[in-house]
Structures are given as C-alpha cells and as structure tokens.
N, C-alpha and C positions, 0 to 999 in steps of 0.2 A: 306644643307637645310637652307634657309634664314629665318630671323625672320619674314619678311613680309608674306611669304607663310604659316608659321605655325600658324599664328593668326587665320586662318579660321577653324582650328580643334575645334570641339565641340562648335562653336559659336552659338548664339541664332538664326542665320539665316539659320541653317541647316534645309533643308526641309526633311520631313519624307519619308522614303522608303515605297512604296506601296507594301505590301507583296503579294506573289503569293500563299500562303497556302490556301487550300479550307476548312481548319478546322475551324468550327464555335466556338470551345471551346478555341481558342487562341486569345489573345488580339491583335488587329491589327488596323491600321489606316483605317477608313471607309471614303473613299474620297467623297462619295456622301451624307454623313451625317455630324452631328455636334459633334461627340463624338468618343472616343475609346471604342469599346465594350470590356467587361471584360471577364475573364475566367468564371465567374459565372452569366453573364448577356448578353443579346443582346437587340436590340431595342424592346420595349414593343409595340409601335405603337398604343397607345390609340387614339381613335377619339376624336375630340374636343367636340363632343356631349356628350361623356361619362365623360368629365372633368367638374369640378364645380368651379366657382369663390369662393374663400374662402376655397376651399378644400386643404388638405395637402397631399403631395406626396413625394415619395422617389426616389432618383436618381438611375438608374440601369446601369450606365456606370462608367468605371474607371476615365474618364476625359471628362466631358461634358462642352463645351464652355459656358461661361456666357457673355452675350453681353450688351452693354450700349444703344443699339437702336434696333429697329425692322428691322434688316438687317443682312444678312449672309456674311459680309465682314470681311477681316482679321484685319481691323483697329479698330473695336469696341469690341474686346475681352478683357475683364477685369479680367478674371480668369477662373478656371476650377473646377467644382464641382466633388466630388468623390462618389463612391458607398455608398448608404444609407444616404447621406446628405438629409436634409429635407427642402422642400420649400412649400410655399403657393401660389396658383394662384391668381393673382391680376386682370388680364384681359386676356380673351381668344383670343382677337384680331379677325381678320377675317379669313375665311377659306383659303384665298389665301396664307397665310404664315404658315410655320410649327412651328413658334415660338409662345410662350405665355409669357406674362409678369408675373413675380413672385416676391415674397419677400422671402428672405432666413431666415429660421427658425433655422436651425442647420447646420453648416459646419465647418470643421477643416481647410479648404484651402481658402475660399473666405469670406471676411467680408460682413456683411449685408449692409453696406454703400459703397460698392466698386464703385457704380455709382448711380446717382439720380434715374435711372430706370434700371431694370435688366430683361433680356430676355433669355430664353433657348428653346431648341427644345422639343416639346411635346412628341417626340418618345422615350424619355428616362426617362419618369415619370412613376412610379409604385405605385399602391395603397397600396402595402405591402412592408415591408422591405425584403431585400434579405438575405438569410442565408449564411453567409460567415465565414468559419472557419479560425482561425489564422494559418499561415504557421508554420510548424514544426520548421523552422529555422528563424533567423533574422541576419542582418548584421550590424556591427558597423565599420565605417571607420574613423580612427583618422587622420585628416589632419595634425595635428601637428607632428606626428611621421611617417606619410606615411605608415600606416599599415591597412590592411583589415583583420577583424576577423569575423568568422561566429560562431554563437552559436545555440545550440539546446535549444529550449525554455523549461524552467521548468514549469510544470503546477500542481505540487503536492500541492502547496500552493501559496497564493498571494505574499509571500515574500521569495521565495526560489532562490538559486543561479543557474544560467544557466551554461551550459556545453560548453566549447570551442571545436569546431570540425575542425577549420581551422584557421591558422594564416599565412599571406603572405605579402610580400612587395608590395607597389603600388607607382605610381607617381601621384601627384596631380597637379592642375593648377599652372603654373609657375608664380612666383612673380617678376621675374627679369625685366619684361617689361609690358606695357599696351598699351592703345591707346592714342591718343592726348587728348581726352576728359576724359579718365578714366584710371589712372595708375594701377588700380586694376582689370582691365577688365577680366584677364585670371586666376584669383584665383578661387579655388573651394569654392562653397557656403556650409554653414552648414545647417542642418535641417533634417527633416523626410520626406521621400518619399517612394514609393513602386515600385517594378519592374512591368512594364506594359506588356512587352513582350521581348522575346529574338529573335535577328536576327542573322542568320548564315552568316558570311562573308559580313558584312555590308559595304556600301559605302555611303558617304554623298550625299545628293540630288543634289549638284552642280557638283558632279563627280570630285572633286579636289583630293580626296584621294581614289585611286583605291581599289576595292575589294581585299582582300588577295587572294581569288580565286573566279572566276566567272564561273557559270555553262557553261560547254562545253570547258573551257579553257585548253590548253595544259599545263600540270603540269611543263614541262621543262621551261616554260616562267616565273615561279615564281623565284625571286632571291634566291640564295643559302643561307644556314645557316650562321649566323654571326660568329659562332665558328669554321668554317671550314678552315679559312685562318690563316696566321701567326699573324695577328693583328685583334682583334675584331673591333677596330676603323676603320681600312681600309675596312674590310669586310662589315661593316654596310653601307658604301657608296654605295654598290650595291642596297640598298633599297631606294636611293635617285633617283627619276625619274622625267620626265616632264609629266604634265597632258595634256589634250587635247588642252589647250590654250598655251602650251609651257612653263608654269611656273613650277619651281622646287617644288617638293612635296615629300611626303613619300609614298612609295608603301605599301599597306596593313596596314595603320595606325590604323584601328579599330580591326585588328587581326582576330581571329577565330570566336569570338562571341561578340555581343554587347547587353547589357541589357539596354533597354530604361526604363525611370522612369516616374512616375506620382505623383503629378502634375509636369509638365515639364516646363511650361512657365516662362518668366522672370519677371512676375508680382507677382504672389503668389506661383510660383513653384521653381524649382531648376535650372533654366536658361539652360535647355536642356543639362545638364551635365551628360552624360551616364556613365556607368561602362563597360569597354571593354578591349579587348586584345591589342596586339601591333604588330609591325613588328617582323620578325624572325620566326623560326620554334620551335617546341616543344623541339628538341634536344639542342636548344640554352639555355634552362632554363631561368634564370633571366638576361641573358646577355644584352638584350635590355633595361631592367630596370636599370641595373648598368651603362650602357653607358650614360644615361641621367644625372648621378651624377658625371661623370668624369670631372676633371678640363680642360683637353685639348679639349674635345668635346664641352664644354660650352664656350671655348675661341673663337671658330670659328662659332658656331651656337648654338641655344637654342632648343634642341629637346623635351623639356618638354611639358606637356599637356596644353591645353588652357581652362581647367576647368573640363574636364572629369577626372575620376579616372581610371588609366590604370594599368593593371596587366599583368604578363607574360601569354603567350597563354595556357600553361598547366593549370595554375591556373584558368583562366576564363572558360576553357573547363570543369573543375571539378565543378565550381560553376553552370555552365549551367545544369549540370547533377543532381544537388540536389536542386536548388532554383527555385521554381515555380513562375509564375506571381502572384503578390499580396504579395510577400515577402517584409517585411519592411527593409528599409535601413536607418540607422541613421548616419549622418555625424557630427563629433564633432571636437573640438580643445581642447584637454585635456592633463593634466599631467597623467601619468600612475602609477599604483600601483598594489599590490596583497593583497588579504586577508591573505593567508597563507605565510609563510616565507621560502625562499630558503636559505639553510645554506652552506657556502663555508668555508672549513677548510684546513689547511696545508699552508706551505710557499713555498717550492720548488716544491712539487708535490701536487697541489690543488685537493681537493675532493669536489664534489657537492652533497649535500643531497637535492633532488628535492622537489617541492611542493607536499605534501602528496596526495592530491586529483588527481594529474596528474603524479604520480611517474611512472606508467606503460607506459606513453607516452614519458618519458624523453629520448631523443636521440633515439627514436624508432618511426619514422613516419609511418603513414599508407600508403601502396602502392596502388595506383589507376592505373589501366590499361586503356589505351585509344586507340581507333582506329579512326582516323579522316578520314571520307569518304567525297566524293563529294556530296553525297545525301543531299538534303535539302538546297543547296546553295541559298542565297538571300531570303530564306523563313522565315516568322514569325514562331517561334517554330521549326525551322529546326533541323533535327536529331542531337542529342547530340553525343559526342564522347565516351560515356561510353561503354567500351568493353563488359561488362557483358550484358548490355541492348541489344546491337547489336547481340550478340551470342544467347541470350535467345529468341529474336524475329526472329531468323533465317534470318536476313538481309544479302543479298549477300555481301561478302567481296572478291573482285577480284583484286589482285595485277596487276598493269599495266592498270587498268581501273578506279575503283572508290576509291582505297586506296591512300590517301595522305601521311599519316604518322602513324606509330604505336609506342607506347612507354609506359613508366610508369612515374608517378608523385608521389614524396614523399610528402604526405600531412602532414604538421607540425601541430600537435595537442597538442603541449605543449606551454602554455602561457608564454611569456617573456615580462616583463614590461620594456619599454624603459626609460632610464634615461634622465633627462634634462642635456645636456652637451653643454654649451654655447661656449666651446672651439672648437667644431666641426663646419664645414661649414654647413650653412643652407641647401644647396643643397645635402649634403652627405647622407641624410636619417638617420643620427645618432645624430642630435642635439636635437630632440624633440620639436623644435620650428621652423618649416619650414618657417613661414611667419614673424619670428623675431618680435613678439608682445612685447617682453621684451628686455631690454638693455643687459642683460646677466651679469651685474656687481653685485657683492654680496651686495654692498652698496644700490642697488635699489631693493633688494629682497622684501621689504615690498610694493613696488609699482607694483608688478606683475599683469599682466592682466589675468592670469589663475585663475579660481575659481573652487575649488573642485578637485576630482580625478576620474579616470576611472579604475575600478578594472578589469584587463584583465583576471583573472582566474574565475570571476563570471559573466562578461558581464553586470555589474551594476555600478552605479555612486554614489559617496558620495559628497553631497553638490555641485554638478556640475551646472554651468551656462555657456552659450556660452560667449566668450569674447565680450565686448561691442564695437559696431561699432564706436562710437564716440571716446572713449578712445584710440582705436587702429587706429584712423585717417583714417577710411574707409577700413582698411585691411580686416576686418571680415564682412561677409554678411550672415545673417540668413534669411531663407525663408522656404517654404514647409508647411507641415501640421501643424496646430496650436498647437497640443499637445506637440510639442518639440521646440517651439520658445522661450517661457519664463518659461517653466517648464519641468520637467522630468516625463515621464509616470510612473505610480506607479510600474509596473513590472520591471522597470529599476533602481529604486531608492533603496538605502540601507543606512546603517549608521554603526558606530562602528570603532574599531581599524583596521589598515591596515599597510602595509609595503612598503612605497614608496622608490625607489632608492635614493641614495644621489645625490644632485644636484652638478654639476661641473660648477663653474663660470668661467668667462673670467679672463685671467691674464693680467698683465700690459703691457707685450710685444706683446700682440695680437692687430693687426690692424683690422679695420672694413673690409678692403679688404680681409683679411685672412678669417674672419668669413663668408663673403659672398661667398667665394669660387671663387673669381675673376670674378663673373658674371656681376657685375654692372659697 
C-alpha cells in the first residue's frame, strides 16, 4: 500500500453512502433534502404560510445544512445545526425556494456570525423542542494513548463517577505525513460529536476502498485471515488490492461496521472522521491494529488511519450492538490517571491488588458472542452481530448461505491508565503522546502541552483542557459541538486527589529517529 493511495481514507471528500434501509427511525442521508433525519425526528414539513417572521423554531434533524446564500449548492454550506438548536426566522423568502433566512439564537455547533446571511430548509423547523433522552452510554477516545473507552452514564447525582464498560485499542490519524499544503492533514481532530448512524460493510463514495463484504458477494472472494499464515505481515498483503482505476488500495478498510458522526463537516464538525473497523477477520483479533504499529510495516508503507479512529472488527461489532445513534463521542488528548490506586507488591513474584471498584473485572473480561451475517449489508442500521439478539429474534442463521463468521470477543472492562513513556516510539501505542506534543525531556517537564488529567476509572476529567493549537504548531485541531471546545461538560468534570502513573522521560542515548519509530 502506497502513501499516496492511503491518503484518501476518511478524507473530507468522502461522499456519503445512500443507505437502502426503509426504516424511518434510523438516521440516514436524505439525498433529496438538506439534512440528516435523526432517530427522534423526521422532516416536519411546515408550510411557509404557517411560519412567522420573528418566530423562533427548533431544529428537528441531526445535521441541518446552514447556507450563506439562498441556494442549495455544495459551495455555500457554512455549518450544520443539530437537534433542538434554536433559530429565529428573519425572512420567509418566496415560495419557489424551500429555504428561509434565519438568525441563530442557540447552537452548540454553528456560530451566529458564521456568515453575513444564514439560510436553512424550512422542512426541519419545529415549533416545539424534541424530547431526546441521553444515551445510556458515552464514548471517550484518547488520541494521545490511542484508546477507546465506553462508559455507562451515572445519573444518580450531577457529580457521580461513571462506570467503564469497555476499553480497547484504536488507531488514530497518522502524523507521519500530510499534504503539500497541510502537514497535519491526516491527524484526528479533538472535540464532541454524536453517532448519526451505523453502516454495515461501508465503502467510501468513490469506491476506492471496497466493502468488506458486498450483498450477494461470494464469501470465498474475501481475503483470508491475517493470522492464518506463517507471518502476519505477509498475510496482510492479501488485503492489498487494486481498485476499479487500477490503484493500490486496502480491501475492506472500513471493516464490518462504520459509525458516522455529526456534526461531520470540516468547518464546525469533525472533518468526516468516522469510527470504524478494519481489514481482517474476527479471528484475527487485534492483529490488524498491531500491524500498523510495527517497525517493518511502517518502513515500506504507512497503513495508519487518515483521521478516522479505527478499531478491530470484533470491537466495532460490539460497539454497534450497544451504541445507538445519538451516542456522544468525546475525543481528547490527555494524560491518564485513576481515582483509586492499584497496588503492586513483591519483587520476584509480583502481586497486584486491583482497583477496588473494578476488582471483579480484573483479568476477567466479559465474553460477548457474535454471529456475523450477510443480512443488512450496505444498509444504514444494518443488522448487528450480537448473537443473543439474532437468536431472540429468530433470524435465520444458515451456514453456507448467510453466515460469515461466528466467535467470541473478550470485552475488557477493567480500566488501565496508560503512562507517559517518552522512551517508547510514538507509533507503538505505548508512549501516551501519539502526536509528540512534548519534547519528552525531563528538563522540559514544566513546558508540557498537556493540561489536566483523564480519570479512566470514572470517565471524568480533572482540570482538563485540549492542547493549544498554536503552542503545538498546528498539530492539535479542536472542533465539533461547542460544549467541549473551551470547557468540559459538567457531568464529565471532577476534582480531588488521584493517582497518575509515573512519567518515563527520554534518556540521553535516545535519538529522535528511535522515538519516531523510524517513520519519518
């Protein structure tokens, strides 16, 4: 795989797949309208005669285009409003256009002065706020440590600790290269977004990265597991194929499931950086993730993400089964810590006394059973792989026909705070500073660009701020919903004593090449 071809993965020019699902309750791209309908909303379709100049209305879609002129072209979109954002009608315009001119009263994603004049479709204006319940779970992705964690939201009080239900490895946007105009083009942006929809076996709109499986496809044409051969590196080459234009590419790069997010655009959104699976089979486990961190793989090609966050296929399939559209995703760049202390004793035979709150999860993962079927391929909200759900609903499971793979996934439910280890390669997933925003020398400790800590056992932050874009020379980019750009939402904030791991600084005999992992 060449560097040139991988640049297209997760870029802002990915066109959205038009889903074939007939379900009105699933968020999907509405090609004939100006918005993504949400789980809790569809087009209201108010007539202009029923609207009033000076009247205030609420948005009834996950992502409603805001335009700078009275025209439905791609070039005048300046942002996307979200459900229950509030606007005031300034001008109804004429009946020939579906647009109305508005002023923004309240929005977490679009500024009131995004353009001199602002226009939206009348079809997604509601006189009443929509009743939307917070998802049971939320996701925190730490770009610095390349970890995805899912928490069950605590609602007992405004200041209670949340419960970790999953921790897993991920690959973030690669920092080793960029474009001629932007050396940071493929880095993962930080901020708050929400899942807008799940696509099963997604393919980018340009068809450069083929579906992992396409409806009606002969299963024998899917490349074999990475772990079946003598060498994972050699076996992974089977997943390098040519696209329709004859260019080298990765087969099934988006994996089993892809979670699209909103706001998604590159102006006030998250630069179309989805959360998705990867190449390889479930039986490969994290092999496809580990390969991207290997020294030899990166010598010859850079298989890292171009901004999306990529998980192994079993992990993304599990997330698809528990995370509904509307689930919050927070992307951060943080040092990690724990509220409780894990005690390790002994010299020759070490003994670990685990975190008290999670002692029952220590070295005891939850086992999740999956059955990946062909059903729902290329559909928005396509059938999940949860075996219990499939069995409970009596969905036909026929080997040789619709069964792709069966297996189990050990869901890690024990929180592990990653140390800052500047002696590790940034690409190893072990340094805690993937984008090298600090020098790593102890003499520069006071100059750190990290602010505050993320408590992995509580899903909360102490004095956290995103690293500054200017101080990090453009490395860090923050966007998305306004509540997590310059502040931390109240339910994610905490204070008090905690137990961060000891920092391991660089040594005098370490070169910059060693720390980079030989990638630059």
